Each structure stands twice: as C-alpha cells, then as structure tokens.
C-alpha positions as CSV (number, residue, x, y, z in Angstrom):
1,X,3.8,10.1,19.8
2,X,1.4,9.0,17.1
3,X,2.3,12.1,14.9
4,X,5.9,11.4,15.5
5,X,5.6,7.9,14.3
6,X,3.7,8.9,11.2
7,X,6.2,11.6,10.4
8,X,9.0,9.0,11.0
9,X,7.4,6.6,8.5
10,X,6.9,9.3,5.9
11,X,10.5,10.4,6.3
12,X,11.9,6.8,6.0
13,X,9.7,6.1,3.0
14,X,10.9,9.1,1.2
15,X,14.5,8.1,1.9
16,X,13.8,4.8,0.2
17,X,11.8,5.9,-2.8
18,X,14.1,8.9,-3.6
19,X,17.0,6.5,-4.7
20,X,14.9,3.6,-5.9
21,X,13.5,2.9,-9.5
22,X,9.8,2.3,-8.5
23,X,9.2,0.9,-12.0
24,X,11.8,-1.6,-11.8
25,X,10.7,-2.6,-8.3
26,X,7.2,-3.0,-9.6
27,X,8.3,-5.4,-12.4
28,X,10.2,-7.4,-10.0
29,X,7.1,-7.6,-7.7
30,X,5.0,-8.8,-10.7
31,X,7.6,-11.4,-11.8
32,X,8.0,-12.9,-8.3
33,X,7.5,-16.6,-7.9
34,X,4.1,-16.9,-6.2
35,X,4.7,-20.5,-5.1
36,X,7.7,-19.5,-3.1
37,X,5.8,-16.5,-1.6
38,X,3.0,-18.9,-0.5
39,X,5.8,-21.1,1.1
40,X,7.2,-18.1,2.9
41,X,3.8,-17.3,4.3
42,X,3.4,-20.9,5.6
43,X,6.9,-20.8,7.2
44,X,6.1,-17.4,8.9
45,X,3.1,-19.1,10.7
46,X,5.7,-21.2,12.6
47,X,7.2,-18.1,13.9
48,X,4.2,-17.1,15.7
49,X,3.7,-20.6,17.1
50,X,7.2,-20.6,18.4
51,X,6.6,-17.2,20.0
52,X,3.3,-18.3,21.5
53,X,5.0,-21.4,23.1
54,X,7.7,-19.1,24.5
55,X,5.1,-16.8,26.0
56,X,3.4,-19.8,27.6
57,X,6.6,-20.9,29.1
58,X,7.3,-17.5,30.5
59,X,3.6,-16.8,31.8
60,X,3.5,-20.2,33.6
61,X,-0.3,-20.3,33.3
62,X,-1.2,-23.9,32.7
63,X,-4.9,-23.2,32.7
64,X,-4.6,-21.4,29.4
65,X,-4.1,-23.9,26.5
66,X,-1.4,-23.5,23.9
67,X,-3.9,-22.8,21.1
68,X,-5.2,-19.7,23.0
69,X,-1.7,-18.4,23.4
70,X,-1.3,-18.7,19.5
71,X,-4.6,-16.9,19.2
72,X,-3.6,-14.1,21.4
73,X,-0.3,-13.6,19.7
74,X,-2.0,-13.4,16.3
75,X,-4.6,-10.9,17.8
76,X,-1.8,-8.8,19.3
77,X,0.0,-8.6,16.1
78,X,-3.1,-7.9,14.2
79,X,-3.7,-5.0,16.5
80,X,-0.2,-3.6,16.2
81,X,-0.8,-3.8,12.4
82,X,-3.6,-1.2,12.6
83,X,-3.2,0.6,15.9
84,X,-0.5,2.9,17.0
85,X,2.1,2.7,19.8
86,X,2.3,-1.2,19.9
87,X,-1.1,-1.3,21.6
88,X,-1.5,-4.8,20.6
89,X,1.0,-5.9,23.2
90,X,-1.0,-4.0,25.9
91,X,-4.2,-5.6,24.7
92,X,-2.7,-9.3,24.7
93,X,-1.5,-8.8,28.2
94,X,-5.1,-7.8,29.3
95,X,-6.6,-10.7,27.3
96,X,-4.2,-13.1,29.0
97,X,-5.0,-11.8,32.4
98,X,-8.7,-12.3,31.7
99,X,-8.2,-15.9,30.4
100,X,-5.8,-16.9,33.2
101,X,-7.6,-15.0,36.0
102,X,-4.5,-13.1,37.0
103,X,-4.0,-9.4,37.6
104,X,-3.5,-7.3,34.4
105,X,-0.2,-6.0,35.7
106,X,1.0,-9.5,35.9
107,X,-0.1,-10.2,32.3
108,X,1.9,-7.1,31.2
109,X,4.9,-8.4,33.1
110,X,4.8,-11.6,31.1
111,X,4.7,-9.7,27.7
112,X,7.7,-7.5,29.0
113,X,9.8,-10.6,29.5
114,X,8.5,-12.2,26.2
115,X,9.5,-9.1,24.3
116,X,12.9,-9.0,26.0
117,X,13.8,-12.4,24.7
118,X,13.3,-11.1,21.2
119,X,15.6,-8.2,21.7
120,X,18.4,-10.2,23.4
121,X,18.4,-12.8,20.6
122,X,18.2,-10.4,17.8
123,X,20.9,-8.3,19.3
124,X,23.1,-11.4,19.6
125,X,22.3,-12.2,15.9
126,X,23.4,-8.7,14.9
127,X,26.6,-8.8,16.9
128,X,27.6,-12.2,15.5
129,X,26.9,-11.3,11.9
130,X,28.1,-7.6,11.5
131,X,31.8,-8.7,11.3
132,X,31.0,-10.9,8.3
133,X,28.9,-8.3,6.6
134,X,30.5,-5.0,7.3
135,X,29.9,-2.2,9.8
136,X,28.3,0.9,8.5
137,X,27.4,3.6,10.9
138,X,23.6,2.9,10.9
139,X,24.4,-0.8,11.6
140,X,26.3,0.2,14.8
141,X,23.6,2.5,15.8
142,X,21.1,-0.2,15.7
143,X,23.3,-2.4,17.7
144,X,23.9,0.3,20.3
145,X,20.1,0.9,20.4
146,X,19.3,-2.7,20.9
147,X,22.1,-2.7,23.8
148,X,20.6,0.2,25.3
149,X,17.1,-1.4,25.4
150,X,18.6,-4.5,26.9
151,X,20.4,-2.2,29.6
152,X,17.2,-0.3,30.4
153,X,15.3,-3.6,30.9
154,X,18.1,-4.8,33.0
155,X,17.8,-1.8,35.3
156,X,14.0,-2.3,35.4
157,X,14.4,-6.0,36.4
158,X,17.0,-5.1,39.1
159,X,14.7,-2.6,40.5
160,X,11.8,-5.0,40.5
161,X,13.9,-7.7,42.2
162,X,14.9,-5.3,44.9
163,X,11.4,-4.3,45.5
164,X,10.3,-7.9,45.7
165,X,13.0,-8.6,48.3
166,X,11.7,-5.7,50.4
167,X,8.1,-6.5,49.8
168,X,7.6,-10.2,48.9
169,X,3.9,-9.8,48.3
170,X,2.1,-7.3,46.2
171,X,0.2,-4.8,48.4
172,X,-3.7,-4.5,48.0
173,X,-5.2,-2.6,50.9
174,X,-5.5,1.1,50.6
175,X,-3.8,1.4,47.2
176,X,-5.2,2.9,44.0
177,X,-5.9,0.9,41.1
178,X,-2.9,2.3,39.2
179,X,-0.6,1.5,42.1
180,X,-1.8,-2.1,42.4
181,X,-1.3,-2.4,38.5
182,X,2.3,-1.2,38.8
183,X,2.9,-3.4,41.9
184,X,1.6,-6.5,40.1
185,X,3.7,-5.6,37.1
186,X,7.0,-5.3,39.0
187,X,6.1,-8.3,41.0
188,X,5.8,-10.4,37.8
189,X,9.0,-9.0,36.2
190,X,10.9,-10.0,39.4
191,X,9.3,-13.5,39.7
192,X,11.9,-16.2,39.1
193,X,11.0,-18.6,36.4
194,X,14.0,-20.9,36.6
195,X,17.0,-21.6,34.4
196,X,15.3,-24.2,32.5
197,X,12.4,-22.0,31.6
198,X,14.8,-19.2,30.8
199,X,17.0,-21.5,28.4
200,X,13.7,-22.8,26.8
201,X,12.4,-19.3,26.2
202,X,15.6,-18.2,24.6
203,X,15.8,-21.4,22.5
204,X,12.3,-20.7,21.2
205,X,13.4,-17.2,20.4
206,X,16.3,-18.4,18.5
207,X,14.0,-20.9,16.6
208,X,11.4,-18.2,15.9
209,X,13.9,-15.8,14.3
210,X,15.8,-18.5,12.4
211,X,12.4,-19.4,11.1
212,X,11.8,-15.8,10.1
213,X,15.1,-15.8,8.3
214,X,14.1,-19.0,6.4
215,X,11.0,-17.2,5.3
216,X,13.0,-14.2,4.2
217,X,15.2,-16.5,2.2
218,X,12.2,-17.8,0.3
219,X,10.9,-14.3,-0.5
220,X,14.5,-13.5,-1.7
221,X,14.5,-16.6,-3.9
222,X,11.1,-15.6,-5.4
223,X,12.8,-12.5,-6.7
224,X,16.0,-14.2,-7.9
225,X,18.0,-13.0,-4.9
226,X,20.6,-15.5,-3.4
227,X,21.7,-14.7,0.0
228,X,23.9,-16.7,2.5
229,X,22.6,-17.9,5.8
230,X,24.7,-15.3,7.4
231,X,23.3,-12.6,5.3
232,X,19.8,-13.8,6.1
233,X,20.4,-13.7,9.8
234,X,22.0,-10.3,9.6
235,X,19.0,-8.9,7.7
236,X,16.6,-10.5,10.1
237,X,18.4,-8.9,13.1
238,X,18.5,-5.5,11.4
239,X,14.9,-5.4,10.2
240,X,13.3,-6.7,13.5
241,X,15.4,-4.7,15.9
242,X,15.0,-1.6,13.8
243,X,11.2,-1.6,14.1
244,X,11.4,-0.2,17.6
245,X,12.0,3.2,15.8
246,X,8.7,5.1,16.2
247,X,6.5,4.5,13.0
248,X,3.0,4.5,11.8
249,X,0.9,1.4,12.3
250,X,2.3,-1.7,10.5
251,X,5.7,-0.1,10.4
252,X,5.1,1.4,7.0
253,X,8.2,3.3,5.7
254,X,10.4,2.2,8.6
255,X,10.2,-1.5,7.4
256,X,11.0,-0.5,3.9
257,X,14.0,1.6,4.9
258,X,15.3,-1.2,7.1
259,X,14.8,-3.8,4.5
260,X,16.4,-1.9,1.6
261,X,19.4,-0.9,3.9
262,X,20.0,-4.3,5.2
263,X,20.0,-6.0,1.8
264,X,22.1,-3.2,0.4
265,X,24.7,-4.0,3.0
266,X,24.9,-7.6,1.5
267,X,25.1,-6.4,-2.2
268,X,21.4,-6.5,-3.2
269,X,20.3,-3.7,-5.7
270,X,18.0,-1.1,-4.3
271,X,15.2,-2.0,-6.8
272,X,15.1,-5.7,-5.8
273,X,15.6,-4.8,-2.2
274,X,12.5,-2.5,-2.3
275,X,10.4,-5.3,-3.9
276,X,11.6,-7.6,-1.0
277,X,10.5,-5.1,1.5
278,X,7.0,-4.9,0.2
279,X,6.7,-8.7,-0.4
280,X,8.2,-9.6,3.0
281,X,5.8,-7.4,4.8
282,X,2.9,-8.6,2.8
283,X,3.9,-12.1,3.7
284,X,3.3,-11.6,7.5
285,X,1.0,-8.5,7.4
286,X,-1.8,-9.8,5.4
287,X,-2.2,-13.2,7.1
288,X,-1.9,-11.8,10.7
289,X,-4.3,-9.2,10.0
290,X,-6.9,-11.4,8.3
291,X,-6.6,-14.1,10.9
292,X,-5.8,-12.1,14.1
293,X,-8.2,-9.3,13.4
294,X,-11.4,-11.2,14.2
295,X,-9.7,-12.8,17.2
296,X,-8.8,-9.3,18.5
297,X,-12.4,-8.1,18.0
298,X,-13.7,-11.3,19.7
299,X,-11.3,-10.9,22.7
300,X,-12.0,-7.3,23.0
301,X,-15.7,-7.8,23.0
302,X,-15.6,-10.6,25.5
303,X,-13.4,-8.4,27.8
304,X,-15.8,-5.5,27.5
305,X,-18.9,-7.5,28.2
306,X,-17.1,-9.1,31.3
307,X,-16.3,-5.5,32.6
308,X,-20.0,-4.5,32.2
309,X,-21.1,-7.7,33.8
310,X,-18.8,-7.2,36.8
311,X,-19.9,-3.5,37.0
312,X,-23.6,-4.5,37.0
313,X,-22.9,-7.1,39.8
314,X,-21.0,-4.6,41.9
315,X,-24.0,-2.1,41.4
C-alpha cells in the first residue's frame, strides 16, 4: 500500500508539472505577500481547534481536557505528515484511549465518527458548489467517491448498531485481544450520542472547513488571486475530499494535482495554481509538523513506557 501511495504521488506530481511553467510558479512564490501567508497560518490553527472540540463532543470523555484534544489532533496530523497510511489517526485513537482510560477499540471508534463528519460536510460543500462552478468528469468522480465512502460508513454503522442490539455489552471472557478490539470498536461506533451532539459535531465541521476556506482565500490573495466565497468552498471540498486518494506521506503530488485542478476549474492559471498548492500546503504542513511532532514523540514515548510498566507488573 505504501508503494502504491508513492507511485500515485509521483504520477500526480508529473501530471501537474508537465503542463506548468515551473519558473513562473517560482516567481509567483517569491513575490507572495508574506504577511497574508502568516495570517493564513494563524487562521488554519483555528481549524484544528474546531476539529479538536468536535472530537471531544463525539468522544464524550470529560476527564480529558480540551487542550489535550488539541494536542492529540496536532500530533495525529504531524504523524500523518511523515508516516504512511494515515497512521496518525490510529495513533491518536490509542493516545486518547490511554488518556481517558478506555479501550483502544473505543478510541478508534471515536476517530471513525470524527472523520465521518469531515467527509459528510465536505461532500455537502461539493454538491452545493458544483452547479455554480461546472461539472468536469473528475469533479463528479470525487463526488461519487465521497458518496461511496459515506455509503460504506453507513453500512458499517448499521452493522454495528445491529450487533449492539443483539449484544448490548462488549464481550470479554474467552476472547482474543483482536476480537475484543473489534468488539469495542463496533460498540463505540454504534453508541448513541444524541441529536444535540450530532448537530454540534456537524456544526463544528462546517466551521472548521469554512475556516480552512478563509485561510485558502488569504493564500490566494497573497498571490493576487481573487476568488468568490463559492469558489473557495468548492476548492476546499475538492482538495480535502480528494486526499483520500492513496499517496505518499503529506499528500505530496496528490495535493498539488487537486489544488491545480480545483483552481483551474474556477479560472486560475496553472502557474499561479501551482504556487498556491505549494504555499497552502506549507501553511498547514510546517506548523503542524513543528508543533505536533514533539507532542507525538511525547505521547508515543509515554504510551511505550506505560506498556513496559504494565508488562513488568504483570510479570
């Protein structure tokens, strides 16, 4: 899977660079307004705060403070930036489980529902804006892909709910560790969180991605690109739904192709669109890696020490 991701990234990067004037894109990068880029980086930080609050609403673990959820979100993103297969999402589910003293399967269940909110809101954004932007084949494919992900998740949720009805409590005795993990995962996915919490989670998702769109608007302005609010929401949905495509860590290649394609659909030249792709990625990639990386190492080290301590006690 890692090799497929790397090959996919290389292919998409080639698609972008073959039709772009790299020299013109470099000049646009050098001339970008640094003040607006700094403002975009600040705005992006609020995206992760909204996502952390949403995760806390979904997880329903009041013993874990808000600031710890923010830290885990940043650590998970930093891990995804440098590790393949979105391992950061698996890691943050484990770190939450450790902090909240809940089963790891339940922690992963909260991340599943957290990510589902993103897909639902981004798909809604795309479906709402496509009629105003146009409907190329690749845009429709991204919309179909997003709908397919939602459909698969709905099937998983329905199966988990049915299992919860048949077995209201997770089984423990006589089961393997893997079976208990899956049982906890399905139990968490099926756990009701109430309409108010669902509405709050979706509202925070809308807030997070509209904030991302605002940051993208600042990056565009730094390059002299003027886009409408509809264009920015469209680009936000395309870029962030599209990164489910297998790619190398940090979405290298895939991110550039999605950005250039999305901006081309709203009339932006390929050279400026390529400059936007690199700047927008830098705006979120660099801060999350610098801030989240040490947090990830700290959480990973603490988890490892905890396991060794538990193992020594068991011995």
